[in-house]
N, C-alpha and C positions, 0 to 999 in steps of 0.2 A: 504494500500500500504506500503511495507517495507520502512524503513528509507533510505537505500541506493538507492532505486529506486526513491524516492522523490527527493533526492539530485541530482541524475543524470538528472532528468527532469528539475530541477532548473538550473543546469549548462548549459544544452543544450539551454534553453530559454535565459539565460544570454548571451551566445556566439552568438546566432542568433540576439539578440538585439544589441550587440556590432558591428556585421557585418554591420548593417545599417548605422553606423556613423564612421567607421574606416577610418582615413585619407589616409593611403597608398592604401587601397582597393578602395577608391573613386578615388584617383589620377590615378591608373592604370586600373580602371573599372573592378576590380576582383569581380566576383559574387559567392557567396556561394550557391551551388546547392543542396547539400545534407549533412546532419550532423546527425550522430548517435554515440552512445558510441564507441569510438575507430576508427571511420571512418569519413572521410570528402572528398567531391568532390567540386572543384571550377573550374571556367572557366574565360577566358579572350580572347578578340579579339586582334590579333596582328595588330597594326597600323603601317603605313609607318614610323612614327617618331621613332619606336623602332629598326630600322635598324642601323647597325654599318657601318663603312667606307668600309667594304667588301660587302655591300649590303645584308647581312643576319641579321636575328633578333639577337640582342644583347643577349648574354648568360644570363645576369642578369635578363632579362625579363622572360625567361623560368624558371630560378631558382625561381623567385618570385612566380610563379604559384605553384610550389612544396612546397615552404616555407609556403605559405598561407594555403594550405591543411594540412601541417604538424602542423601548429599552432592550427588549429581548432581541428584536430583529437586528438592530444596529450592533449590539454586542456580539451577536453570532458571527459577524464578519471581522470586527475590530474590537478585541477584548483586551483591556477595558477601554471604554469610551464613555463620554458624558455629553448630555445635551447642551448645546450652546444657543439654540433658537427653536421656538415652537410657535407655529402660526396656525390658528384654529378658527374654523368657521362653523357656527351652529346652523343647521339647516332645518331641523325639526326637533321637537321635544320628546322626552321619554317620560313614562309614568311608572308608578309602583307596580311591580309584577312583571315589567318588561325584562327581557334578557338582552343585555348589550353585548355585541360582538365587536371587538376591536381588531383590525388587521393592519399590519405594517409591511410594506415592501421597501427594501433599500434600493434606491435608484443608483447611487454611487457610494462606494466605500473606498476612500483613498487614504494616503498616509497622513494628510493634514485635515481632511474634512469628509464627513459622510452626509448624504442627502437622502431623506426618506419621505415616503408618501403614506398617509394613514387614512382609514375610514372607520367610522363607527356606525353600525346598523343595529336594528332591533331583531327580535326573533322572526319577524316576517320579512326580513331583508330590506326594510325601509331605511333609507339613508338618513342618519341623524346628524352626522358631522363629517367634515373633511379637514385634514390637517397636513402640513408639511413640517419638516424639522431638519435641523442640522446637528451633527455630533462632531466632537473632537476626540481623536484617540488620545488616551493618556498613558498608555503602556509603552 
């Protein structure tokens, strides 16, 4: 097996192991569903406690789903790396009982910067949000 492929397998295994004990993921009950080089999919059920004073899901909850997918996908190619920019567009709201699915695809993973594209949908496939982000490798 080529050395790069060995490293990729090791990084994916490390990220999956970290997903089991990550404090914020545990707190929000974010679940890592799928992880491959440059791609991640996560899910979370919207709880009534996540509503704001307008009776809709707090935007930060929806952003958290995208951010979690972003972290896994970007780190799958350049580990460790950290976010340096996150641009988020709310398209539709979520409500208690919805299952949010966050997906991230890395568009570019370079030595100095990574660029990713994210979506958040509900259980029916309705697009709730679209995001882009950049990362900086720190390792």
